[in-house]
VOTOR-433289 format. One line per field, with one value per residue (C-alpha): residue in three letters; x, y, z. Coordinates in steps of 0.001 Angstrom, whole numbers. Example, Ala and Ser with C-alpha at 12.3 -4.5 7.8 and 13.67 -1.06 7.14 Angstrom:
BEGIN
resn: (ALA:SER)
east: (12300:13670)
north: (-4500:-1060)
up: (7800:7140)
! end
This chain:
BEGIN
resn: (MET:LYS:PRO:LEU:SER:HIS:ILE:ALA:THR:THR:ALA:ALA:LEU:PHE:ALA:ALA:ALA:THR:THR:LEU:SER:ALA:LEU:ALA:ASP:VAL:ASN:HIS:ALA:THR:PHE:LEU:TYR:GLU:THR:GLU:ARG:GLU:PHE:PHE:ALA:ASN:ASN:ASP:PHE:ASP:GLY:ASP:GLY:LYS:THR:ASP:LEU:ALA:ILE:ILE:ASP:ARG:GLU:ASN:GLY:ARG:ILE:ARG:LEU:GLY:ALA:ARG:MET:GLY:GLU:GLY:VAL:PHE:LEU:TRP:GLU:LYS:TYR:LEU:ASN:SER:GLY:VAL:LYS:ASP:VAL:THR:GLY:VAL:ALA:VAL:GLY:ARG:LEU:PHE:ASP:ALA:LYS:LYS:ASP:SER:PHE:ALA:LEU:VAL:SER:ALA:ASP:ALA:ASN:LEU:ILE:SER:LEU:VAL:GLU:VAL:ILE:GLY:ALA:SER:GLN:GLY:ALA:THR:PRO:VAL:VAL:ILE:PRO:PRO:PRO:GLY:LEU:GLY:PRO:ASN:THR:ILE:ALA:ALA:VAL:ASP:VAL:GLY:GLY:ALA:GLY:ASN:SER:PRO:LEU:HIS:ASP:LEU:VAL:ILE:ASN:THR:THR:PHE:ASN:THR:PRO:GLU:PRO:ASN:LYS:ILE:THR:LEU:PHE:ARG:ALA:ASP:GLY:GLY:LYS:PHE:THR:LYS:ILE:SER:ASP:VAL:PRO:MET:PRO:GLY:ALA:ALA:THR:LYS:ALA:ASN:ARG:LEU:PRO:LEU:LYS:PRO:GLY:GLY:LEU:ASP:LEU:LEU:CYS:MET:ILE:VAL:GLY:GLY:ASP:ASP:SER:ASP:THR:PHE:ARG:ALA:ASP:ASP:TYR:ALA:SER:GLY:LYS:PRO:GLN:THR:ALA:VAL:SER:PHE:LYS:GLY:ILE:GLU:SER:GLY:SER:ASP:TYR:VAL:ALA:GLY:THR:PHE:SER:GLY:SER:PRO:TRP:ARG:ASP:LEU:VAL:PHE:TYR:LYS:SER:GLY:GLU:THR:LYS:LEU:THR:LEU:TYR:SER:LEU:GLU:GLU:ALA:GLY:GLY:LYS:LEU:GLN:ALA:GLY:ALA:PRO:LYS:SER:PHE:GLU:MET:ALA:GLN:PRO:ILE:LYS:ASN:VAL:PHE:VAL:LEU:PRO:VAL:GLU:GLY:VAL:ASP:LYS:ILE:VAL:THR:LEU:PHE:GLY:THR:GLY:GLU:VAL:GLY:GLY:VAL:PHE:THR:PHE:ASP:GLY:LYS:SER:ALA:PRO:LYS:GLN:ILE:THR:GLU:LEU:LYS:PRO:GLU:GLU:ASN:SER:VAL:LEU:SER:GLY:ALA:ALA:PRO:PHE:PRO:ASN:GLY:PHE:MET:LEU:ALA:MET:ALA:PRO:SER:ILE:GLY:ARG:ILE:LYS:TYR:SER:THR:ARG:TYR:VAL:VAL:TYR:SER:MET:SER:GLY:GLY:SER:CYS:VAL:ALA:GLY:ALA:ARG:GLY:SER:LEU:PRO:SER:LEU:ALA:ASP:THR:ASP:ASP:THR:THR:VAL:PRO:VAL:ILE:HIS:LYS:THR:ILE:VAL:ALA:ASP:LEU:LYS:GLU:LYS:ALA:GLU:ALA:ASP:MET:ARG:ALA:TYR:THR:ASN:THR:ILE:PRO:GLY:THR:GLN:VAL:GLN:TYR:VAL:MET:MET:PRO:ILE:PRO:GLY:GLY:GLU:PHE:THR:MET:GLY:SER:PRO:ALA:ALA:GLU:LYS:GLY:ARG:LYS:ASP:ASP:GLU:SER:PRO:GLN:HIS:LYS:VAL:LYS:VAL:GLU:PRO:PHE:TRP:MET:GLY:ALA:PHE:GLU:ILE:SER:TRP:ASN:GLU:TYR:GLU:LEU:PHE:MET:TYR:PRO:ASP:GLU:GLU:ARG:LYS:PHE:LYS:ASP:THR:ILE:LYS:THR:ASP:PRO:GLU:VAL:ASP:LYS:VAL:SER:ASP:ALA:VAL:THR:ARG:PRO:SER:LYS:PRO:TYR:VAL:GLU:MET:SER:PHE:GLY:MET:GLY:LYS:ASP:GLY:TYR:PRO:ALA:ILE:ALA:MET:THR:HIS:HIS:ALA:ALA:ASN:LYS:TYR:CYS:HIS:TRP:LEU:SER:ALA:LYS:THR:GLY:HIS:PHE:TYR:ARG:LEU:PRO:THR:GLU:ALA:GLU:TRP:GLU:TYR:ALA:CYS:ARG:ALA:GLY:THR:THR:THR:THR:TYR:TYR:PHE:GLY:ASP:ASP:ALA:SER:LYS:LEU:PRO:GLU:TYR:ALA:TRP:PHE:GLU:GLN:ASN:SER:ASP:PHE:LYS:TYR:GLN:LYS:ILE:GLY:LYS:LYS:LYS:PRO:ASN:PRO:TRP:GLY:LEU:TYR:ASP:MET:CYS:GLY:ASN:VAL:THR:GLU:TRP:CYS:LEU:ASP:GLN:TYR:ASP:PRO:GLY:TRP:TYR:ALA:LYS:CYS:SER:GLN:ASN:GLY:LEU:VAL:ALA:ASN:PRO:TRP:SER:ARG:ALA:THR:GLN:PRO:TYR:PRO:HIS:CYS:VAL:LYS:GLY:GLY:SER:TRP:ASP:ASP:PRO:ALA:ALA:ALA:CYS:ARG:SER:ALA:ALA:ARG:ARG:GLY:SER:GLU:ARG:ALA:TRP:LYS:MET:GLN:ASP:PRO:GLN:LEU:PRO:LYS:SER:TYR:TRP:TYR:LEU:SER:ASP:ALA:GLN:TRP:VAL:GLY:PHE:ARG:ILE:ILE:ARG:PRO:LEU:LYS:VAL:PRO:PRO:PRO:GLU:GLU:LEU:LEU:LYS:TYR:TRP:ILE:THR:GLY:THR:GLU:LYS:ASP)
east: (180322:182059:179829:180841:180583:183741:186042:186978:187875:189615:191677:192700:193889:195816:197130:200578:199750:202095:200987:201143:202157:199770:199836:196316:193942:191857:191749:195385:195735:193096:194535:193087:195973:195591:196897:196252:193079:192201:191877:193030:191634:191539:189299:186568:183629:181902:182219:184132:186989:189332:191071:189471:190730:188867:189711:187755:187687:187956:186374:182943:183277:182846:184183:185974:186075:188648:187117:189720:189232:192366:196164:197139:193996:191386:188076:187334:183947:181936:181928:179819:178015:178387:176465:179292:181636:184715:185457:187685:187376:186671:186245:185905:184286:181579:178774:175911:177068:179439:180682:181834:182975:181154:182324:181700:182402:182413:182631:183405:182347:179066:178329:177555:177999:176953:177478:177453:177035:178171:175225:176013:178386:179567:176379:175806:172802:171141:173590:172650:172667:173396:172664:176118:176508:178218:179278:182233:182809:186251:187310:185379:186568:184745:185634:184011:182707:182020:179081:175270:174081:177400:176926:179393:179128:181619:180515:181404:183657:183210:185215:183441:185574:183192:181257:180529:181919:184634:185248:186674:184533:184290:181092:180175:177383:176200:175638:172442:171130:171589:170409:172891:172129:174114:175970:178125:180223:183798:186035:188994:192108:192211:191062:191645:192926:194210:191846:192566:191554:194632:195947:199251:200167:199596:196532:195803:193185:191909:192743:191384:194843:194883:196732:195465:196466:198189:199278:203229:203132:200748:200267:199686:197116:195878:192689:190845:187019:186424:184704:182352:184639:188080:191008:194363:196600:199445:199906:203093:203621:206191:204710:205456:202109:200773:202525:201009:201929:201940:202300:204184:206238:210001:212213:211433:209527:206255:204517:204027:206135:205083:206611:205916:206495:205830:204869:207526:210288:212988:212903:211132:210816:210329:208748:209147:206650:207781:206074:207389:205579:202522:202191:202665:204919:207034:210844:212978:212122:214852:215075:216126:216810:215432:217125:214126:211275:208368:204939:203379:204454:202375:203185:203647:202421:204618:205561:208121:209338:206844:208356:207469:206261:207227:206342:208514:208338:204797:204853:207574:209170:208841:210097:209932:212220:213268:213498:214772:214307:217974:219354:217800:215486:217098:215504:214693:212634:212261:208790:208080:204833:203670:204128:202466:201544:202471:202360:199300:198768:198853:196673:198311:197011:199038:202177:201626:200128:198135:200268:197898:198717:197172:197672:200363:198932:195209:192318:191892:193810:192512:193989:192904:195492:196932:199522:199722:202987:203526:206391:208673:212033:212783:211950:208465:207265:204867:201875:198415:197889:194843:192521:190421:186928:186251:184901:182889:179496:176858:174664:172609:172105:170067:167599:165303:165126:164123:161635:159932:159616:158086:155524:154612:153871:152241:148882:148267:147239:145398:145845:142851:144600:147384:147840:150403:152395:155025:157459:160308:163303:163052:165617:165736:163911:164321:161283:160360:157380:156020:153240:151302:151561:148460:149352:148810:149755:151845:153686:157421:160126:159675:158141:160250:159056:159895:162470:165782:165196:167905:167890:168129:164563:162961:161025:158127:156605:153417:154486:152402:153574:152376:151526:154056:154761:157681:159494:157984:161426:164949:166813:168306:171754:169617:168337:171637:174050:172444:173285:176350:177973:176850:177714:175302:172462:173886:173399:169814:169805:171038:167514:165329:164345:164840:164257:167241:166446:166090:169027:171036:169618:169961:173486:174578:173997:177396:177611:180007:183453:184600:184476:187862:186550:183465:181099:178458:181460:180520:176776:175007:173538:170462:167521:169765:169692:172565:174713:177531:176900:177544:174737:176033:175654:171984:171178:172676:170620:167489:168598:169450:166010:164274:165991:165109:161641:160133:158929:160279:162247:164449:165440:162887:163352:163657:160016:158825:160797:159131:155923:155849:157412:155000:152058:149447:150925:152368:153919:157580:157462:154780:153625:153379:155713:156748:160257:159965:157874:160734:162022:159024:159250:163223:166759:168638:171744:169551:168524:170510:173393:175910:174941:171986:169440:167026:164682:161027:160989:159671:156088:155537:154213:150627:151302:152681:156456:158859:162206:161556:162925:166390:168289:170073:169814:168456:169508:167512:167916:168595:171817:171886:171305:170666:169055:166759:163771:164190:164204:160959:159042:159267:156908:153784:152685:155517:155008:157558:160507:163890:167083:169144:172765:175607:178421:179429:178982:176709:173517:170767:169978:166920:165577:168306:170319:171116:174235:171977:170373:166360:166340:167955:165221:162378:160370:161748:165586:167863:171610:174141:176918:180736:183954:184924:182376:185180:188162:189690:189265:192971:192246:193385:190940:188385:185780:182468:180635:181327:181652:184436:183374:179525:178402:174832:173538:171356:168293:164648:163178:160239:158098:156293:152967:153917:156371:158824:160195:163563:165607:164179:164969:168581:168875:167365:169831:173035:173576:177032:178157:179964:183551:185102)
north: (207587:206190:203669:202786:199043:199404:201498:198627:196328:198793:200069:196636:195884:198907:199259:199789:203300:205966:209241:212464:215811:218824:219862:221242:218627:219926:222855:222517:222614:220693:218761:216082:213753:212163:208870:206845:204719:206982:210388:210645:213155:214282:216417:216195:214389:213641:216892:215698:217950:215142:214581:211596:210292:209251:207349:207638:205242:206901:203876:203651:206841:204849:206759:204872:206660:206188:207681:208600:206981:208046:208966:207112:204866:204984:203083:202000:200930:200009:202487:205237:205276:208647:207838:208756:206693:207509:210103:213169:215519:215475:218275:218327:220980:222208:221908:221118:221690:224300:221711:219022:218376:216625:215375:216568:214578:214987:212999:214562:211542:211104:214836:214377:216380:214570:215747:213266:214224:211804:211529:208359:205411:204917:206169:208816:210717:210260:211923:215409:215807:219480:220137:220695:224206:223106:219782:217846:218944:217762:219636:220825:222730:223864:227244:230309:232664:235982:238337:238318:235389:234328:231729:229727:227374:226525:227116:225275:226202:223958:223599:222516:221892:221481:225025:227221:229658:229284:225664:226209:228095:227810:228195:229424:227894:229206:226672:227358:224686:221675:223644:224885:227838:229114:232421:233316:231905:233000:232141:230091:230302:226453:223519:223734:220584:219668:222128:222487:225137:225971:229018:229920:231358:229039:230333:232642:233146:229953:230297:228353:226685:224775:224213:225700:223798:225707:224901:224485:224309:224829:227625:227536:230011:230627:232902:234649:234349:236615:239367:236937:237109:235636:237902:236285:236121:234532:232900:231842:229686:227029:224231:221067:219789:216749:217802:217160:219350:219410:222380:222382:224454:223318:226507:228342:230994:232500:231321:227679:226349:224824:221315:220122:216656:214418:210345:208509:211217:212040:215750:217759:221377:223876:227599:229400:232393:235716:239223:241976:245497:244206:241376:237829:235963:233003:233047:230976:227252:225078:221512:218343:214856:211880:208463:206633:207722:209217:207546:210073:212753:213616:216192:214935:218009:218377:221036:223673:222030:219587:216317:214554:210944:209799:206663:205208:203135:201378:201642:198822:201148:204629:206930:209347:212464:215812:218426:222069:223564:223885:220577:217236:215711:213118:209795:209010:206114:203534:202446:198917:197433:193892:190723:190558:194137:197478:201134:202959:206155:207960:210117:212446:213703:215746:214110:211003:209487:206287:204431:202316:199218:197544:193853:193486:190539:189704:191688:193802:197337:199437:199893:196976:197438:199973:200949:203915:205897:208702:210743:210014:211548:212507:209138:207730:204498:202069:201476:200258:198181:196281:195688:198676:198052:196149:197691:194638:195192:195720:198424:198495:202331:202212:199429:201748:204420:201567:200259:203326:204062:200343:200685:204242:202943:199782:199534:195857:194963:191629:188743:189708:192822:191145:191011:190755:193629:194961:197394:199445:199936:203696:205947:203320:201720:198114:196132:192996:191024:189682:187152:186719:183302:182528:181553:177743:174346:171665:168553:169520:167122:163720:160408:157495:156072:159383:158462:160362:161402:161721:161148:164641:165340:163235:162837:164632:166949:169475:173220:176405:179462:182993:184743:186452:187651:185862:186871:185468:185253:184782:187734:188951:190624:193618:194204:192841:194932:198068:197012:195449:198678:201930:203615:201622:202766:206816:206476:206346:208952:211365:211323:209838:212089:210203:210963:212242:210700:207352:207940:208635:205450:203176:204503:203802:200049:198254:197079:194419:195128:195052:191396:189976:188152:188567:187041:185900:183671:184417:183039:186306:188933:190909:188689:186148:185128:186867:184258:183220:185646:184528:184127:187449:189455:187983:189112:192710:192864:192582:195086:197429:196878:197421:200868:201732:200656:200961:197360:194608:192013:189174:185711:182946:180399:176947:176178:179182:178325:174757:175702:178372:175686:172909:175503:173105:170163:166800:165147:164945:168078:170836:169476:165762:162696:162227:163378:163338:166544:168330:169843:171977:173437:173530:174069:171437:169264:167304:170541:173382:173253:173374:176915:179009:180263:183300:183719:182885:180820:177610:177125:178401:176596:176934:180069:181789:181214:180536:178541:177229:173870:174389:177172:178456:176701:179301:180679:180235:181898:178775:177295:173868:171100:167423:166723:169817:168028:165668:168368:169953:166814:166424:169419:168517:171429:173996:177570:179389:177453:178932:177349:180466:180757:180793:180069:180896:177432:175462:177493:176067:176126:174597:174234:172516:174246:173916:171707:169264:166032:165980:164556:167801:169918:168079:170161:168624:168552:170345:171038:172788:175184:174529:176193:174620:177113:179508:177321:179429:182750:184186:186716:186220:186426:185025:187352:187364:188834:186217:182572:181634:178046:178203:179362:177816:179733:182537:183503:185280:187243:187326:190066:189010:190567:190969:193440:192620:195034:196541:194192:191231:192860:193058:189539:188699:191071:190946:187417:187955:184988:186618:185577:182198)
up: (154263:157318:158974:162508:162145:159789:161965:164247:161573:159629:162541:163482:159833:159304:162920:161540:159882:160577:162630:160225:161224:161994:158244:157115:156222:153932:151383:150509:146903:144964:141853:139501:138474:135170:134110:130877:132580:135780:137694:141169:143307:146900:149195:151676:150250:153282:155296:158323:157570:156500:153336:151547:148293:145066:141755:138765:136031:132405:130709:132489:134977:138178:141155:144004:147405:150132:153376:155743:159175:160854:160448:157178:157258:154464:154134:150373:149705:146508:143597:142459:139357:137457:134192:132059:130069:128246:130672:129341:132313:135899:138570:142287:144365:146508:144041:146143:149587:150877:153649:151339:147748:144722:141356:137855:135087:131010:127930:124732:122780:124601:124784:128449:131849:134996:138462:141414:145073:147763:150261:152510:152977:149537:148174:145529:144695:141417:139159:137911:134135:132549:129026:127194:126211:122892:121405:122580:126427:127169:130139:133458:136472:139686:140772:142477:139595:141031:140284:140521:142046:143752:146655:148996:146121:143510:139955:136766:133786:130906:127652:124422:121147:118528:118190:115309:113958:116566:117630:121370:123951:127714:129247:132891:134871:138157:140918:143086:145343:142811:139610:137376:135046:132391:132651:129801:127009:126701:123212:123585:121394:121682:123416:126930:128992:132305:134165:137955:140889:142453:144390:142862:146311:149098:151028:148260:145693:143769:140135:137195:136015:132439:129481:126015:122792:120105:116657:117506:121182:124090:126428:130265:131563:134944:135297:138100:137758:141056:138933:136813:133965:133465:133905:132972:135941:134293:130910:129013:125961:124754:126378:124450:123200:125021:128305:131620:134849:138578:141122:144301:146723:145603:145177:148111:145957:147717:144704:143635:140944:137956:136714:133246:131811:128903:129420:128036:128131:130684:131199:133875:133042:135934:135747:138787:139105:140003:140271:138224:138096:139768:137272:137836:135149:134533:134915:132333:132376:133929:132796:134645:133559:135268:135125:133272:131038:133273:133360:135983:138414:141498:144250:148073:150126:153319:155605:153957:150537:148763:147261:144090:143571:140115:138434:135514:132365:132338:136147:136995:139260:140981:143696:146146:145560:147122:144696:145289:141720:141242:140696:139705:142021:144514:145262:148943:148558:146100:145075:143822:142817:144371:142352:139173:139424:138134:139656:138232:140120:143158:145480:147663:150814:153561:154464:152582:149606:148550:145783:143369:141478:138537:137398:134949:133330:132432:131003:133925:133822:136389:139846:142435:145095:146966:149854:152054:152399:154938:155715:158666:159729:156103:154336:153363:155251:153863:156043:155373:152179:150843:147798:146014:145329:142237:139159:138222:137103:139973:138438:141488:141417:138478:139567:142001:139214:136806:139101:139396:135814:135373:138082:137051:133211:134087:132409:132541:135951:135542:133070:131163:130099:128274:124692:122048:121232:119119:120595:119002:121098:122034:120023:117263:114612:115845:116950:118857:119376:122864:123015:126185:128163:130385:133851:134821:135946:133848:134454:134187:132813:130606:131061:131572:128192:126023:123503:124018:127536:130196:133869:134854:133438:136089:138162:136452:138960:139105:138357:138612:136720:136674:133437:131587:128060:126187:122981:119742:118641:119965:120429:117053:116282:115182:118909:120667:118676:120187:123475:122470:120459:121955:118757:116854:119075:118716:115032:115510:118255:115420:113761:116452:119298:122749:126254:128138:131341:129646:127895:131169:132857:130210:129493:132954:132750:132013:128418:126620:126243:122665:121123:120378:117277:114883:117114:114480:113362:109451:109737:109099:111280:109778:111148:112595:116165:118313:119630:121913:124883:128321:130786:132473:129035:128509:131938:131378:127822:129979:132344:129648:127752:130918:131333:127554:127533:131014:131115:133122:130949:132180:131256:131891:134461:133572:134405:132775:129574:129320:130191:127404:124762:125764:125294:126969:125039:127141:124120:123279:121177:121194:117740:118759:119347:116025:115440:111788:111674:113419:110373:110017:113290:113724:112544:113765:112658:109930:108057:109353:106932:109923:110912:112662:110192:110246:113250:112640:109193:110983:112250:115712:118570:119696:121474:118781:119803:116959:117101:120715:119203:117613:115776:119151:122397:125024:128329:131426:134725:136608:137949:136104:138756:137473:140942:141048:139809:142584:145070:143510:143427:147275:147847:145805:143573:143212:142455:140216:140996:140260:141369:141829:140919:143316:140679:137289:135970:135107:134097:132212:128570:126819:123380:121493:118559:114738:115834:117949:117337:117307:120878:122310:120746:123095:125223:128462:127191:129492:129512:131664:130459:130644:131393:127800:126162:126873:125885:122988:124757:124789:127539:131281:132963:130208:129252:131113:128189:125304:124631:122055:121818:122059:118808:119511:122286:122389:124491:124547:126884:129171:130962:133975:134488:138127:138766:141981:144222:143381:145646:143643:140143:141148:141772:138148:136477:138578:139958:141546:139711:136664:137591:136693)
! end
């Protein structure tokens, strides 16, 4: 996790970091801080005895790790994929290795539990999925559960909320060398949330602390699992519903104090713990008013009396406070975000904390910047600062798994084995048809005498293409919305059995954000071509479909597209040179009624491909380059040419559309995408999933006979040019 090549650079960049005192580095209170968008955690994730930091994104379950390089210096690298989206609970514990911590994530909506072990520099092992013990796993914790089979590893406690006859229960799982076996179920009086493994007495026994929902108010509860069954150590009612809590040493008590707050309110409520008659109980609550509405509270662990870090409002300001449990907290350091940012969260570590910031404008809502603060002489001093890893799509961890499946299931070894086939997207009733395209050579581009030609179609040059299958039809909304809306796909899963391993991998592929307008623009969906997706979105559909089906799908190169369109012909159109016949084969401006039409209603080309002319213009893999043909023609016969993208615009589209004249539907016609295709997108930055002003753009897929190695698959599905 800490590659040596990064150490010198990181140390130089962050030379201003303040030296920390000798407070114990790890095994202090393990606490998961929850914000509206993220979870913040700390502990030793690489086994070097130092406190590392982690940020887990709720929306997509991606884990960003900050590896402790030195005093106040953290190295942040690319994220880990968990395979879980819409995360409702996170746990950190020694789940696989007694010397380092791992992650456990749950999603109630997805009914999913996934465990991620850190195995290298920003590298996670393939997530381990545990069958949920009930519906709606919303909370998870890692604690030591005693009894038969106990080991140095932490075990799992999982709360589910949609069971019968009683809806709420917790289930215990024994951890054993990467396997997790159910031990028992325990009924709960309400839904458990905010679970943390925490010794309520510093240095004492770890307890499972949580808030349990009630009808009028909530209950705080701390359970001891040393016997193998939960024994309640302390429990008290009266917690305002929807409250969060933190734990720290504030009042001088030998026990940790519990501080409750509710986002948007100004009140902090402290409960001090005390022993009476050999039993632990909470004293009378004490309330304190803060000057502004509270957003989040974090505990800064220091020797002696802990301090609190508080963010206010929507993150416009924050502060570090001393707090003695007797009078209102007193600010010692003001915290302000960088320009155009808000304070979004914090990850404490001994004698310091990492303060995170998110953009205050635009589409990105997750934390993107940070600054490290360390205690020095009774105040907090800012040290290292920088950018956090982007959560932009890479999905690279899924590629080796998908490649392995594709190769294992490959039945066609040679061109002679290729046949047309109809496939059903697993777990659905949606089908698509693939036609075999033989390998061969052709002349790409148009001759000088061709009517309607443009200069970027010359010079003509010889191209050799390897065999592949191509979609008989343009991708329809029936297919694309399964990718675009996960809930649509889940509807089928209720009645059609699916492979959980396939679901896990395909669900890990990044999918589009919710569109801001109705993307068919009123032109129809059932049986109609999907439109207005970006080049990136089309690539990601191919990535997702490959994960779902075990076949390698991608966009065609410009050469593959034109070769398939021509189908052995050399004329202007695949049916000849007479444009008057185009209405028999294509929907274009003359006959489209100013909108796209259902796929497959016109005559196909000689290789059984429909709508290669008109209806929607189709994405190709290539960067559009008006001089590309001139470059290719210098090399004689060119095999499988591909102008790889290095920038978001322009990408090549071919085939013409319902909005185009006949000349744009010629086999050789080509065009490049433009930023203006997103002109009316109100978002900042503009979406890299949707085109607000290109209602004529769609795509079709190909499946090459030859399956490239994983590193090549990555280049087809993840171009790195998504931003603009």
